[in-house]
N, C-alpha and C positions, 0 to 999 in steps of 0.2 A: 533525567540524563538522556541525551540523544545518542543513538547508536548509528553508525554510518554504514550504508550499503557499500560504499566505495572501498572500504577496508576489509571487506568480507570475501571469502572464497565463494560464497553463494552468488556472486555477481555472474557466475557462469549460467545462471538461470534466465538470463535475458539477452536480447540482441542489442548491439550497439550500432547506431547509425550516425555517422559524422555529418553534422549540419554544414551547409555551404557557407553560412555567414561567419563561421569561425567562433561562435559564441559557446562552444562546448559540444556536447554530444546529446543525442536523443536516445534514451534507454527505453526499450520496449520489453515489458514483462508479460508473458503469457500465463494466464491462470486457467487450469482445466476445471471447468464447472462440473464435469463428470466426477471429479474427485471431491467436489464440494456439495454433494447432495445432502449431507448431514452437517450439523454444527461441528462435530469433531473433524470431519474431512475438511470443512472450510478453514478451521483454525490451523490445521496442519499445512494445507496448501498455501494459504496466505502467509502464514508465519515463516515457512521455509523460503518462499520467494522474496519476502521482504526482510529476511535475516533477523527475525525477532530473537531477542536474547534468551539465554538459558533459563531465566526466571519466568518466561512466558508460560502460562497455564491455559488449558482449554476452557476458558470461560469468558463471559462478556466483559467483566471488569478488567481482566488482564489484557484482552484484545484491545479494548478502548485505550488503555494506557500505552501499550506498545505501538499501536497504530499512530498515536499522536507523537510518539518519541522517535519515529523513524527519521533519520537525518538525510534529507535530500539536498544535494549541492545546488545552490541557486544559479550556477553557471550552466546547468544542464536542463533538459526537458525530459519528462517521464510520461509514458503511455502504458496503461495497464489494459491488456486485451483479455476480456472474459470470454473464453471459448466455450460454446454450447451453453450459453446463459439461460436457456429455457429450462435447464434442470438444476440451476443454482439454488441450493437450499430447498430443493423439492420435498425432501423427507423431513422437514422441520415444521414446527408449529408456526402459524402466522405471526404470533407475537415475537418469536425469536427472529424471524426474517425482518420484521420491522425494526427491532432493536439493532440488528447488525447493519441494516441499510442506513439507519440514523448515524451510526458510528462512521461508516464510510462517507456519508455526506459531510459530516463534521471534518473528517480527514481532508477531503477535497477542498472544502471552504478554508480550512486552516492553511493548507499549503499554497493555495492560490491567492493568499493575501499576505501582507507584511506581518511577520511574527515578532512581536516584542514581548507581550505578555509579562511585563515586569522583569524580564531577564536582564542580565548585565550587557547583553548585546542585542542588536536588532538584526533579524534575518530577512532578506528580501523575499518577495513572493517567488515561488517555484512553480513553473508550469507542470501541473500534474493533471492528467486526463484519464478517464475511463472510457473504454469503447466495448460494447457488447456485440459479439458476433456469434 
């Protein structure tokens, strides 16, 4: 089941930039990598900014499921800025970093392509980009 960022009060966590072409809005989410030095910090920061549901737990399986279920409106664009990325998951084991980055890569690939996956509806590709600053 998809959960929508647009219906959540946590939308206050990002900036909204109106695009000139009238095709919607450009949402910019800032993630503080200083808060994401550990897996727990990563899960909390990412989960709160992306409005993960109440059943989200601080583990890889739950993160993978919730990351894939975030509902992004196909009429908007999304940019995630990872601020101070050089400390992102710094206090984690290499295997944990790799696993988390694989999930993020899958999330990007999934949202940047048409999503039908056997569902009753087809969702158009949604521009979702990450930038590391």
